ZADO-1210 file (C-alpha; in nm, 4 decimals, padded with zeros to 6 digits):
<atoms>
<atom x="00.6109" y="-00.4458" z="03.7650" code="MET" pos="1"/>
<atom x="00.5845" y="-00.6017" z="03.4195" code="SER" pos="2"/>
<atom x="00.2899" y="-00.8149" z="03.3147" code="PHE" pos="3"/>
<atom x="00.5240" y="-01.1141" z="03.2844" code="GLY" pos="4"/>
<atom x="00.6404" y="-01.0702" z="03.6448" code="ASP" pos="5"/>
<atom x="00.2794" y="-01.0409" z="03.7596" code="ALA" pos="6"/>
<atom x="00.1968" y="-01.3751" z="03.5949" code="VAL" pos="7"/>
<atom x="00.5025" y="-01.5471" z="03.7447" code="GLU" pos="8"/>
<atom x="00.4093" y="-01.4185" z="04.0913" code="ARG" pos="9"/>
<atom x="00.0493" y="-01.5408" z="04.0439" code="LYS" pos="10"/>
<atom x="-00.0886" y="-01.1868" z="04.0737" code="ILE" pos="11"/>
<atom x="-00.2449" y="-01.2168" z="03.7266" code="ILE" pos="12"/>
<atom x="-00.4142" y="-01.5530" z="03.6748" code="ASP" pos="13"/>
<atom x="-00.2580" y="-01.6486" z="03.3396" code="ASN" pos="14"/>
<atom x="-00.0574" y="-01.5327" z="03.0370" code="GLN" pos="15"/>
<atom x="-00.3596" y="-01.4895" z="02.8111" code="THR" pos="16"/>
<atom x="-00.5263" y="-01.2471" z="03.0499" code="LEU" pos="17"/>
<atom x="-00.1965" y="-01.0593" z="03.0879" code="ALA" pos="18"/>
<atom x="-00.1694" y="-01.0376" z="02.7077" code="TYR" pos="19"/>
<atom x="-00.5055" y="-00.8597" z="02.6834" code="PHE" pos="20"/>
<atom x="-00.4110" y="-00.6238" z="02.9672" code="LEU" pos="21"/>
<atom x="-00.0872" y="-00.5366" z="02.7865" code="ALA" pos="22"/>
<atom x="-00.2701" y="-00.4824" z="02.4555" code="ARG" pos="23"/>
<atom x="-00.5133" y="-00.2509" z="02.6330" code="THR" pos="24"/>
<atom x="-00.2261" y="-00.0485" z="02.7763" code="GLN" pos="25"/>
<atom x="-00.0638" y="-00.0153" z="02.4333" code="LEU" pos="26"/>
<atom x="-00.3971" y="00.0866" z="02.2794" code="PHE" pos="27"/>
<atom x="-00.4742" y="00.3524" z="02.5412" code="LEU" pos="28"/>
<atom x="-00.1231" y="00.4976" z="02.5278" code="GLU" pos="29"/>
<atom x="-00.1425" y="00.5090" z="02.1460" code="ALA" pos="30"/>
<atom x="-00.4648" y="00.7071" z="02.1898" code="CYS" pos="31"/>
<atom x="-00.2733" y="00.9659" z="02.3896" code="GLY" pos="32"/>
<atom x="-00.3381" y="00.8550" z="02.7474" code="ILE" pos="33"/>
<atom x="-00.0562" y="00.9566" z="02.9811" code="ASN" pos="34"/>
<atom x="00.0966" y="00.6337" z="03.1252" code="PRO" pos="35"/>
<atom x="00.1197" y="00.8059" z="03.4656" code="LEU" pos="36"/>
<atom x="-00.2586" y="00.8483" z="03.4610" code="LYS" pos="37"/>
<atom x="-00.3296" y="00.4859" z="03.3699" code="LEU" pos="38"/>
<atom x="-00.3513" y="00.1897" z="03.6056" code="ARG" pos="39"/>
<atom x="-00.4954" y="-00.1626" z="03.6257" code="PHE" pos="40"/>
<atom x="-00.6945" y="-00.2588" z="03.9352" code="ARG" pos="41"/>
<atom x="-00.7743" y="-00.6169" z="04.0276" code="GLN" pos="42"/>
<atom x="-01.1244" y="-00.6913" z="04.1555" code="HIS" pos="43"/>
<atom x="-01.1476" y="-00.7807" z="04.5222" code="LEU" pos="44"/>
<atom x="-01.2944" y="-01.1175" z="04.6165" code="SER" pos="45"/>
<atom x="-01.6202" y="-00.9542" z="04.7295" code="ASN" pos="46"/>
<atom x="-01.6720" y="-00.7795" z="04.3948" code="GLU" pos="47"/>
<atom x="-01.5568" y="-01.0584" z="04.1626" code="MET" pos="48"/>
<atom x="-01.8296" y="-01.1836" z="03.9296" code="ALA" pos="49"/>
<atom x="-01.9462" y="-01.5389" z="04.0002" code="HIS" pos="50"/>
<atom x="-01.8203" y="-01.6558" z="03.6601" code="TYR" pos="51"/>
<atom x="-01.4758" y="-01.4936" z="03.6805" code="ALA" pos="52"/>
<atom x="-01.1505" y="-01.6619" z="03.7788" code="ALA" pos="53"/>
<atom x="-00.9789" y="-01.3204" z="03.7699" code="ASP" pos="54"/>
<atom x="-01.0874" y="-00.9700" z="03.6699" code="CYS" pos="55"/>
<atom x="-00.9004" y="-00.6426" z="03.6092" code="TRP" pos="56"/>
<atom x="-01.0222" y="-00.2908" z="03.5287" code="ASP" pos="57"/>
<atom x="-00.8248" y="-00.0348" z="03.3304" code="ALA" pos="58"/>
<atom x="-00.8669" y="00.3000" z="03.5075" code="GLU" pos="59"/>
<atom x="-00.7678" y="00.6505" z="03.3950" code="ILE" pos="60"/>
<atom x="-00.7236" y="00.9538" z="03.6198" code="PHE" pos="61"/>
<atom x="-00.9484" y="01.2345" z="03.4935" code="LEU" pos="62"/>
<atom x="-00.9710" y="01.5944" z="03.6044" code="ARG" pos="63"/>
<atom x="-01.2753" y="01.6346" z="03.8283" code="GLY" pos="64"/>
<atom x="-01.3477" y="01.2598" z="03.8474" code="TYR" pos="65"/>
<atom x="-01.0243" y="01.1009" z="03.9750" code="LYS" pos="66"/>
<atom x="-00.9883" y="00.7306" z="03.8787" code="TRP" pos="67"/>
<atom x="-01.2508" y="00.6163" z="03.6286" code="VAL" pos="68"/>
<atom x="-01.2928" y="00.2652" z="03.4866" code="GLU" pos="69"/>
<atom x="-01.2733" y="00.2610" z="03.1053" code="VAL" pos="70"/>
<atom x="-01.2279" y="-00.1110" z="03.0351" code="ALA" pos="71"/>
<atom x="-01.2819" y="-00.4415" z="03.2118" code="GLY" pos="72"/>
<atom x="-01.1043" y="-00.7727" z="03.1537" code="HIS" pos="73"/>
<atom x="-01.2724" y="-01.0840" z="03.2926" code="ALA" pos="74"/>
<atom x="-01.1161" y="-01.4280" z="03.2815" code="ASP" pos="75"/>
<atom x="-01.4340" y="-01.6349" z="03.2495" code="ARG" pos="76"/>
<atom x="-01.2229" y="-01.9545" z="03.2324" code="SER" pos="77"/>
<atom x="-01.4454" y="-02.2315" z="03.0905" code="ALA" pos="78"/>
<atom x="-01.7462" y="-02.1366" z="03.3028" code="TYR" pos="79"/>
<atom x="-01.9900" y="-02.0707" z="03.0160" code="ASP" pos="80"/>
<atom x="-01.9206" y="-02.3896" z="02.8220" code="LEU" pos="81"/>
<atom x="-01.9170" y="-02.6086" z="03.1324" code="LYS" pos="82"/>
<atom x="-02.2528" y="-02.4752" z="03.2512" code="VAL" pos="83"/>
<atom x="-02.4033" y="-02.5077" z="02.9037" code="HIS" pos="84"/>
<atom x="-02.2668" y="-02.8608" z="02.8664" code="ALA" pos="85"/>
<atom x="-02.4107" y="-02.9578" z="03.2029" code="LYS" pos="86"/>
<atom x="-02.7538" y="-02.8146" z="03.1183" code="ALA" pos="87"/>
<atom x="-02.7733" y="-02.9613" z="02.7680" code="THR" pos="88"/>
<atom x="-02.5855" y="-03.2834" z="02.8501" code="LYS" pos="89"/>
<atom x="-02.3659" y="-03.2270" z="02.5452" code="ASN" pos="90"/>
<atom x="-01.9882" y="-03.2344" z="02.5377" code="THR" pos="91"/>
<atom x="-01.8552" y="-02.8945" z="02.4320" code="LEU" pos="92"/>
<atom x="-01.4878" y="-02.9692" z="02.3873" code="GLU" pos="93"/>
<atom x="-01.2309" y="-02.8741" z="02.1284" code="ALA" pos="94"/>
<atom x="-00.9740" y="-03.1236" z="02.0042" code="GLN" pos="95"/>
<atom x="-00.6119" y="-03.0788" z="01.9121" code="LYS" pos="96"/>
<atom x="-00.4101" y="-03.3370" z="01.7203" code="ALA" pos="97"/>
<atom x="-00.1020" y="-03.4562" z="01.9081" code="LEU" pos="98"/>
<atom x="00.2317" y="-03.4608" z="01.7285" code="GLU" pos="99"/>
<atom x="00.2900" y="-03.8104" z="01.8623" code="LYS" pos="100"/>
<atom x="00.0172" y="-04.0464" z="01.9914" code="PRO" pos="101"/>
<atom x="00.0400" y="-04.1440" z="02.3576" code="ILE" pos="102"/>
<atom x="-00.0738" y="-04.4517" z="02.5479" code="ILE" pos="103"/>
<atom x="-00.3072" y="-04.3683" z="02.8349" code="GLN" pos="104"/>
<atom x="-00.4149" y="-04.6060" z="03.1093" code="LYS" pos="105"/>
<atom x="-00.7929" y="-04.5915" z="03.1374" code="VAL" pos="106"/>
<atom x="-00.9978" y="-04.6890" z="03.4415" code="VAL" pos="107"/>
<atom x="-01.3744" y="-04.6631" z="03.4108" code="GLU" pos="108"/>
<atom x="-01.6873" y="-04.7834" z="03.5834" code="ALA" pos="109"/>
<atom x="-01.9028" y="-04.9498" z="03.3188" code="ALA" pos="110"/>
<atom x="-02.2631" y="-05.0027" z="03.4308" code="PRO" pos="111"/>
<atom x="-02.4172" y="-05.3472" z="03.3690" code="VAL" pos="112"/>
<atom x="-02.7449" y="-05.2066" z="03.2418" code="MET" pos="113"/>
<atom x="-02.9292" y="-05.5389" z="03.2279" code="LYS" pos="114"/>
<atom x="-02.8821" y="-05.5840" z="03.6021" code="VAL" pos="115"/>
<atom x="-02.9042" y="-05.2159" z="03.6969" code="MET" pos="116"/>
<atom x="-03.2266" y="-05.1736" z="03.4999" code="GLY" pos="117"/>
<atom x="-03.3981" y="-05.4369" z="03.7120" code="LYS" pos="118"/>
<atom x="-03.2570" y="-05.2913" z="04.0332" code="ALA" pos="119"/>
<atom x="-03.3107" y="-04.9182" z="03.9782" code="PHE" pos="120"/>
<atom x="-03.5884" y="-04.9081" z="03.7162" code="LYS" pos="121"/>
<atom x="-03.6284" y="-04.5502" z="03.5864" code="ARG" pos="122"/>
<atom x="-03.3358" y="-04.4295" z="03.7954" code="ASP" pos="123"/>
<atom x="-03.0908" y="-04.6561" z="03.6119" code="ALA" pos="124"/>
<atom x="-03.0169" y="-04.3776" z="03.3619" code="LYS" pos="125"/>
<atom x="-02.9337" y="-04.1344" z="03.6453" code="VAL" pos="126"/>
<atom x="-02.6938" y="-04.3847" z="03.8011" code="VAL" pos="127"/>
<atom x="-02.5332" y="-04.4510" z="03.4623" code="LYS" pos="128"/>
<atom x="-02.4686" y="-04.0790" z="03.4065" code="GLU" pos="129"/>
<atom x="-02.3190" y="-04.0540" z="03.7544" code="HIS" pos="130"/>
<atom x="-02.0796" y="-04.3399" z="03.6872" code="LEU" pos="131"/>
<atom x="-01.9720" y="-04.1991" z="03.3495" code="SER" pos="132"/>
<atom x="-01.8742" y="-03.8739" z="03.5210" code="GLY" pos="133"/>
<atom x="-01.6369" y="-04.0334" z="03.7698" code="LEU" pos="134"/>
<atom x="-01.2666" y="-03.9642" z="03.7319" code="ASN" pos="135"/>
<atom x="-00.9922" y="-04.2233" z="03.7672" code="LYS" pos="136"/>
<atom x="-00.9476" y="-04.1756" z="04.1426" code="ASP" pos="137"/>
<atom x="-01.3215" y="-04.1952" z="04.2066" code="ASP" pos="138"/>
<atom x="-01.3467" y="-04.5214" z="04.0089" code="VAL" pos="139"/>
<atom x="-01.0594" y="-04.6797" z="04.2019" code="LEU" pos="140"/>
<atom x="-01.2186" y="-04.5695" z="04.5283" code="LYS" pos="141"/>
<atom x="-01.5502" y="-04.7222" z="04.4163" code="LEU" pos="142"/>
<atom x="-01.3724" y="-05.0466" z="04.3285" code="GLU" pos="143"/>
<atom x="-01.2247" y="-05.0736" z="04.6772" code="GLU" pos="144"/>
<atom x="-01.5590" y="-04.9979" z="04.8396" code="THR" pos="145"/>
<atom x="-01.7391" y="-05.2646" z="04.6305" code="LEU" pos="146"/>
<atom x="-01.4944" y="-05.5260" z="04.7567" code="LYS" pos="147"/>
<atom x="-01.6701" y="-05.4965" z="05.0923" code="SER" pos="148"/>
<atom x="-01.9983" y="-05.5879" z="04.9259" code="GLY" pos="149"/>
<atom x="-02.1739" y="-05.2615" z="04.8434" code="GLU" pos="150"/>
<atom x="-02.1165" y="-04.8902" z="04.7798" code="ALA" pos="151"/>
<atom x="-02.3504" y="-04.6003" z="04.8470" code="LYS" pos="152"/>
<atom x="-02.3665" y="-04.3149" z="04.5941" code="ILE" pos="153"/>
<atom x="-02.5779" y="-04.0012" z="04.5539" code="VAL" pos="154"/>
<atom x="-02.7067" y="-03.9297" z="04.2032" code="ALA" pos="155"/>
<atom x="-02.9832" y="-03.6953" z="04.0952" code="GLY" pos="156"/>
<atom x="-03.0460" y="-03.6027" z="04.4567" code="GLY" pos="157"/>
<atom x="-03.1150" y="-03.9647" z="04.5569" code="LYS" pos="158"/>
<atom x="-02.9075" y="-04.2255" z="04.7388" code="GLU" pos="159"/>
<atom x="-02.8449" y="-04.5605" z="04.5717" code="PHE" pos="160"/>
<atom x="-02.6718" y="-04.8771" z="04.6858" code="VAL" pos="161"/>
<atom x="-02.4453" y="-05.0328" z="04.4230" code="LEU" pos="162"/>
<atom x="-02.3568" y="-05.4002" z="04.4320" code="LEU" pos="163"/>
<atom x="-02.0602" y="-05.5629" z="04.2546" code="PRO" pos="164"/>
<atom x="-02.2904" y="-05.7094" z="03.9899" code="GLU" pos="165"/>
<atom x="-02.4163" y="-05.3602" z="03.8976" code="HIS" pos="166"/>
<atom x="-02.0763" y="-05.2276" z="03.7844" code="VAL" pos="167"/>
<atom x="-01.7833" y="-05.3630" z="03.5905" code="GLN" pos="168"/>
<atom x="-01.4510" y="-05.1904" z="03.6581" code="ILE" pos="169"/>
<atom x="-01.2537" y="-05.1834" z="03.3333" code="LYS" pos="170"/>
<atom x="-00.8821" y="-05.1169" z="03.3103" code="LYS" pos="171"/>
<atom x="-00.7092" y="-05.0957" z="02.9737" code="TYR" pos="172"/>
<atom x="-00.4580" y="-04.9039" z="02.7651" code="ASP" pos="173"/>
<atom x="-00.5926" y="-04.6552" z="02.5116" code="LYS" pos="174"/>
<atom x="-00.4050" y="-04.4968" z="02.2242" code="LYS" pos="175"/>
<atom x="-00.4655" y="-04.1215" z="02.2277" code="ILE" pos="176"/>
<atom x="-00.4070" y="-03.9237" z="01.9064" code="SER" pos="177"/>
<atom x="-00.5957" y="-03.6069" z="02.0022" code="THR" pos="178"/>
<atom x="-00.6173" y="-03.3915" z="02.3111" code="GLU" pos="179"/>
<atom x="-00.9593" y="-03.2734" z="02.4222" code="SER" pos="180"/>
<atom x="-01.0054" y="-02.9524" z="02.6191" code="TYR" pos="181"/>
<atom x="-01.2713" y="-02.6952" z="02.7009" code="ILE" pos="182"/>
<atom x="-01.1626" y="-02.3524" z="02.5678" code="PRO" pos="183"/>
<atom x="-01.1336" y="-02.0723" z="02.8200" code="ASN" pos="184"/>
<atom x="-01.2726" y="-01.7260" z="02.7526" code="VAL" pos="185"/>
<atom x="-01.1154" y="-01.3856" z="02.8187" code="ILE" pos="186"/>
<atom x="-01.3782" y="-01.1111" z="02.8006" code="GLU" pos="187"/>
<atom x="-01.2418" y="-00.7585" z="02.7426" code="PRO" pos="188"/>
<atom x="-01.5106" y="-00.4894" z="02.7605" code="SER" pos="189"/>
<atom x="-01.4424" y="-00.1275" z="02.6612" code="PHE" pos="190"/>
<atom x="-01.6454" y="00.1833" z="02.7441" code="GLY" pos="191"/>
<atom x="-01.6106" y="00.3777" z="02.4183" code="VAL" pos="192"/>
<atom x="-01.7683" y="00.6950" z="02.5538" code="GLY" pos="193"/>
<atom x="-01.5406" y="00.7004" z="02.8578" code="ARG" pos="194"/>
<atom x="-01.2339" y="00.6349" z="02.6452" code="ILE" pos="195"/>
<atom x="-01.3199" y="00.9228" z="02.4096" code="ILE" pos="196"/>
<atom x="-01.3744" y="01.1516" z="02.7094" code="TYR" pos="197"/>
<atom x="-01.0400" y="01.0379" z="02.8558" code="SER" pos="198"/>
<atom x="-00.8620" y="01.1062" z="02.5261" code="ILE" pos="199"/>
<atom x="-00.9986" y="01.4607" z="02.5179" code="LEU" pos="200"/>
<atom x="-00.9175" y="01.5163" z="02.8859" code="ASP" pos="201"/>
<atom x="-00.5573" y="01.4038" z="02.8325" code="ASN" pos="202"/>
<atom x="-00.5192" y="01.5985" z="02.5070" code="ALA" pos="203"/>
<atom x="-00.6573" y="01.9313" z="02.6309" code="PHE" pos="204"/>
<atom x="-00.3766" y="02.1587" z="02.7497" code="THR" pos="205"/>
<atom x="-00.2602" y="02.5191" z="02.7722" code="TYR" pos="206"/>
<atom x="00.0671" y="02.6789" z="02.6672" code="VAL" pos="207"/>
<atom x="00.1863" y="03.0200" z="02.7828" code="GLY" pos="208"/>
<atom x="00.0446" y="03.2683" z="03.0298" code="GLU" pos="209"/>
<atom x="-00.1760" y="03.5776" z="03.0179" code="GLY" pos="210"/>
<atom x="-00.2387" y="03.7184" z="02.6723" code="LYS" pos="211"/>
<atom x="00.0022" y="03.4637" z="02.5255" code="ASP" pos="212"/>
<atom x="-00.1932" y="03.1715" z="02.6676" code="ARG" pos="213"/>
<atom x="-00.2958" y="02.9261" z="02.3956" code="ARG" pos="214"/>
<atom x="-00.5192" y="02.6201" z="02.3955" code="THR" pos="215"/>
<atom x="-00.3842" y="02.3068" z="02.2293" code="ILE" pos="216"/>
<atom x="-00.5661" y="01.9789" z="02.1742" code="LEU" pos="217"/>
<atom x="-00.2812" y="01.7286" z="02.1527" code="LYS" pos="218"/>
<atom x="-00.4605" y="01.4453" z="01.9755" code="LEU" pos="219"/>
<atom x="-00.2178" y="01.1802" z="01.8481" code="PRO" pos="220"/>
<atom x="-00.1903" y="01.1927" z="01.4694" code="ALA" pos="221"/>
<atom x="-00.3047" y="00.8315" z="01.4398" code="VAL" pos="222"/>
<atom x="-00.6512" y="00.9170" z="01.5788" code="ILE" pos="223"/>
<atom x="-00.6845" y="01.2868" z="01.4913" code="ALA" pos="224"/>
<atom x="-00.9845" y="01.3275" z="01.2547" code="PRO" pos="225"/>
<atom x="-00.8060" y="01.5957" z="01.0530" code="ILE" pos="226"/>
<atom x="-00.4467" y="01.5018" z="00.9800" code="LYS" pos="227"/>
<atom x="-00.3155" y="01.8289" z="00.8381" code="ALA" pos="228"/>
<atom x="-00.4025" y="02.1936" z="00.7925" code="GLY" pos="229"/>
<atom x="-00.3020" y="02.3718" z="00.4707" code="ILE" pos="230"/>
<atom x="-00.2198" y="02.7421" z="00.4776" code="PHE" pos="231"/>
<atom x="-00.0952" y="03.0226" z="00.2559" code="CYS" pos="232"/>
<atom x="00.1432" y="03.2602" z="00.4331" code="VAL" pos="233"/>
<atom x="00.0176" y="03.5427" z="00.2118" code="VAL" pos="234"/>
<atom x="-00.3050" y="03.5458" z="00.0143" code="SER" pos="235"/>
<atom x="-00.2587" y="03.5172" z="-00.3602" code="SER" pos="236"/>
<atom x="-00.4201" y="03.3188" z="-00.6393" code="ASP" pos="237"/>
<atom x="-00.0885" y="03.1563" z="-00.7279" code="GLU" pos="238"/>
<atom x="-00.0267" y="03.0302" z="-00.3725" code="LEU" pos="239"/>
<atom x="-00.3896" y="02.9204" z="-00.3436" code="GLN" pos="240"/>
<atom x="-00.3396" y="02.7053" z="-00.6527" code="ALA" pos="241"/>
<atom x="-00.0237" y="02.5468" z="-00.5032" code="ILE" pos="242"/>
<atom x="-00.2028" y="02.4808" z="-00.1734" code="ALA" pos="243"/>
<atom x="-00.5000" y="02.3296" z="-00.3595" code="GLU" pos="244"/>
<atom x="-00.2614" y="02.0877" z="-00.5314" code="GLY" pos="245"/>
<atom x="-00.1277" y="01.9800" z="-00.1921" code="ILE" pos="246"/>
<atom x="-00.4842" y="01.9313" z="-00.0639" code="ARG" pos="247"/>
<atom x="-00.5698" y="01.7057" z="-00.3574" code="LYS" pos="248"/>
<atom x="-00.2524" y="01.5033" z="-00.3019" code="GLY" pos="249"/>
<atom x="-00.3460" y="01.4416" z="00.0622" code="LEU" pos="250"/>
<atom x="-00.7044" y="01.3483" z="-00.0266" code="VAL" pos="251"/>
<atom x="-00.5778" y="01.0963" z="-00.2814" code="GLU" pos="252"/>
<atom x="-00.3830" y="00.9331" z="00.0033" code="GLU" pos="253"/>
<atom x="-00.7027" y="00.9088" z="00.2070" code="GLY" pos="254"/>
<atom x="-00.5917" y="01.1798" z="00.4494" code="LEU" pos="255"/>
<atom x="-00.8488" y="01.4234" z="00.5863" code="MET" pos="256"/>
<atom x="-00.7175" y="01.7791" z="00.5707" code="CYS" pos="257"/>
<atom x="-00.8427" y="02.1354" z="00.6160" code="GLN" pos="258"/>
<atom x="-00.7551" y="02.4149" z="00.3743" code="PHE" pos="259"/>
<atom x="-00.7756" y="02.7486" z="00.5572" code="ASP" pos="260"/>
<atom x="-00.8376" y="03.0081" z="00.2874" code="ARG" pos="261"/>
<atom x="-00.8822" y="03.2973" z="00.5310" code="SER" pos="262"/>
<atom x="-00.6650" y="03.6088" z="00.5090" code="THR" pos="263"/>
<atom x="-00.5656" y="03.6098" z="00.8776" code="THR" pos="264"/>
<atom x="-00.1999" y="03.5831" z="00.9825" code="THR" pos="265"/>
<atom x="-00.0180" y="03.2519" z="00.9618" code="ILE" pos="266"/>
<atom x="00.0319" y="03.2559" z="01.3391" code="GLY" pos="267"/>
<atom x="-00.3412" y="03.2820" z="01.3952" code="ARG" pos="268"/>
<atom x="-00.4042" y="03.0043" z="01.1450" code="LYS" pos="269"/>
<atom x="-00.1633" y="02.7792" z="01.3357" code="TYR" pos="270"/>
<atom x="-00.3325" y="02.8681" z="01.6662" code="ALA" pos="271"/>
<atom x="-00.6797" y="02.7811" z="01.5348" code="LYS" pos="272"/>
<atom x="-00.5436" y="02.4559" z="01.3939" code="SER" pos="273"/>
<atom x="-00.3845" y="02.3664" z="01.7279" code="ASP" pos="274"/>
<atom x="-00.7106" y="02.4254" z="01.9131" code="GLU" pos="275"/>
<atom x="-00.8962" y="02.1595" z="01.7149" code="ILE" pos="276"/>
<atom x="-00.6210" y="01.8997" z="01.7376" code="GLY" pos="277"/>
<atom x="-00.4703" y="01.9056" z="01.3864" code="ILE" pos="278"/>
<atom x="-00.1225" y="01.7524" z="01.4307" code="PRO" pos="279"/>
<atom x="00.0525" y="01.9009" z="01.1268" code="TYR" pos="280"/>
<atom x="00.0392" y="02.2328" z="00.9451" code="GLY" pos="281"/>
<atom x="00.1506" y="02.2681" z="00.5818" code="ILE" pos="282"/>
<atom x="00.2232" y="02.6196" z="00.4603" code="SER" pos="283"/>
<atom x="00.3284" y="02.7629" z="00.1264" code="VAL" pos="284"/>
<atom x="00.4893" y="03.1037" z="00.0774" code="ASP" pos="285"/>
<atom x="00.6333" y="03.3145" z="-00.2011" code="ASN" pos="286"/>
<atom x="00.9481" y="03.1005" z="-00.2065" code="ASP" pos="287"/>
<atom x="00.7313" y="02.7986" z="-00.2883" code="SER" pos="288"/>
<atom x="00.6784" y="02.9431" z="-00.6373" code="LYS" pos="289"/>
<atom x="01.0481" y="02.9094" z="-00.7176" code="SER" pos="290"/>
<atom x="01.1802" y="02.6226" z="-00.5013" code="ASP" pos="291"/>
<atom x="00.8608" y="02.4119" z="-00.5206" code="ASN" pos="292"/>
<atom x="00.8810" y="02.3409" z="-00.1459" code="LYS" pos="293"/>
<atom x="00.6420" y="02.3657" z="00.1466" code="ALA" pos="294"/>
<atom x="00.6866" y="02.3927" z="00.5224" code="THR" pos="295"/>
<atom x="00.5518" y="02.1233" z="00.7557" code="ILE" pos="296"/>
<atom x="00.4992" y="02.2323" z="01.1170" code="ARG" pos="297"/>
<atom x="00.4629" y="01.9911" z="01.4099" code="ASP" pos="298"/>
<atom x="00.1834" y="02.0988" z="01.6463" code="ARG" pos="299"/>
<atom x="00.3415" y="01.9693" z="01.9672" code="ASP" pos="300"/>
<atom x="00.6994" y="02.0917" z="01.9237" code="SER" pos="301"/>
<atom x="00.6245" y="02.3902" z="01.6912" code="TRP" pos="302"/>
<atom x="00.9308" y="02.2868" z="01.4937" code="LYS" pos="303"/>
<atom x="00.9272" y="02.2972" z="01.1141" code="GLN" pos="304"/>
<atom x="01.0879" y="02.1273" z="00.8159" code="ILE" pos="305"/>
<atom x="01.1088" y="02.2439" z="00.4550" code="ARG" pos="306"/>
<atom x="01.0395" y="01.9660" z="00.2038" code="VAL" pos="307"/>
<atom x="00.9640" y="01.9249" z="-00.1682" code="PRO" pos="308"/>
<atom x="00.5913" y="01.9608" z="-00.2295" code="ILE" pos="309"/>
<atom x="00.5799" y="01.6257" z="-00.4065" code="GLU" pos="310"/>
<atom x="00.7023" y="01.4558" z="-00.0846" code="ASP" pos="311"/>
<atom x="00.4360" y="01.6109" z="00.1392" code="VAL" pos="312"/>
<atom x="00.1626" y="01.3419" z="00.1005" code="PRO" pos="313"/>
<atom x="00.4058" y="01.0567" z="00.1716" code="ASP" pos="314"/>
<atom x="00.5509" y="01.2338" z="00.4758" code="ILE" pos="315"/>
<atom x="00.2111" y="01.3133" z="00.6278" code="ILE" pos="316"/>
<atom x="00.0829" y="00.9601" z="00.5581" code="ARG" pos="317"/>
<atom x="00.3868" y="00.7981" z="00.7199" code="ASN" pos="318"/>
<atom x="00.3707" y="01.0320" z="01.0194" code="LEU" pos="319"/>
<atom x="00.0025" y="00.9558" z="01.0765" code="CYS" pos="320"/>
<atom x="00.0559" y="00.5811" z="01.0404" code="ARG" pos="321"/>
<atom x="00.3472" y="00.5907" z="01.2874" code="LEU" pos="322"/>
<atom x="00.5967" y="00.4682" z="01.0274" code="LYS" pos="323"/>
<atom x="00.8206" y="00.7660" z="01.0977" code="ILE" pos="324"/>
<atom x="00.8472" y="01.0315" z="01.3684" code="THR" pos="325"/>
<atom x="00.8826" y="01.4055" z="01.3291" code="PHE" pos="326"/>
<atom x="01.2199" y="01.3753" z="01.5039" code="ALA" pos="327"/>
<atom x="01.3388" y="01.1527" z="01.2155" code="LYS" pos="328"/>
<atom x="01.2116" y="01.4102" z="00.9681" code="CYS" pos="329"/>
<atom x="01.4139" y="01.6768" z="01.1466" code="LEU" pos="330"/>
<atom x="01.7220" y="01.4586" z="01.1134" code="GLU" pos="331"/>
<atom x="01.6600" y="01.4068" z="00.7413" code="LYS" pos="332"/>
<atom x="01.5549" y="01.7566" z="00.6330" code="TYR" pos="333"/>
<atom x="01.6917" y="01.9723" z="00.9136" code="GLY" pos="334"/>
<atom x="01.4917" y="02.2246" z="01.1161" code="GLU" pos="335"/>
<atom x="01.3580" y="02.5141" z="00.9143" code="PHE" pos="336"/>
<atom x="01.3632" y="02.8514" z="01.0846" code="LYS" pos="337"/>
<atom x="01.2160" y="03.1605" z="00.9282" code="GLN" pos="338"/>
</atoms>
């Protein structure tokens, strides 16, 4: 079910809340969370917070823990501002200019303070506040009741008897140029520690069996701390110098990289890089001296492309910023097989 369908069917309270739920899903999936291990659970009536009109938790299925809450989304409606306004007796409303003014019929109960003051003494202010809070239907009902001679009201915990001379019912047309409303609040709350744990749990995987079994940390490139590993296929000062030039080019683009200067095999260098979640491996070989090209390896597919060294920083930057995919790079440069 889509979020839009859930709003239409009144499962989710409103579009704004659904928007934040959808943004949370996009964020978690971009962080590498498997969509099949992600769900949203609505709070039951007996666990709903007193201030919430609706509340949903984002939950992720983790090995050893099952479903774990990582984010909460509470629709607080206008609860906070209404309570604060009531306690401080201040109007906390926002106003929006209307494109075209409208004429509104106003019905209000205006207290005759000179008469009410004599009748209710200190309580006159309490009665006045009660009358100012009446809506149109309440005022009309009061008007009908007063026709019989008196009306009983409860204000400030006390009962008062209103007479026709205490209140003037006013009816008039009012030109409205602005719309007043109390803003509602959506409160998303994220557990950063749980999300990081979930990312690692989803990213940690094995490939192969027995002696060929390898550990891979499949962190998405957009969040991987180290964006690329740089390797020399064979150890030589000339290749080291070429690799150092690539490293500087990546650093200038603001990309964190790791230059493995060890003399171990290229396969072992790739394996170590995969274990710590580096998404791309850049290697130079003896052919790089003549063709001025380097090989870029994708951690997840193990496929490679051969590209001009001068293009490497742009390619890695665009891959990490999700402007291009490695599949598009394969289409452009072709798969390189040694």
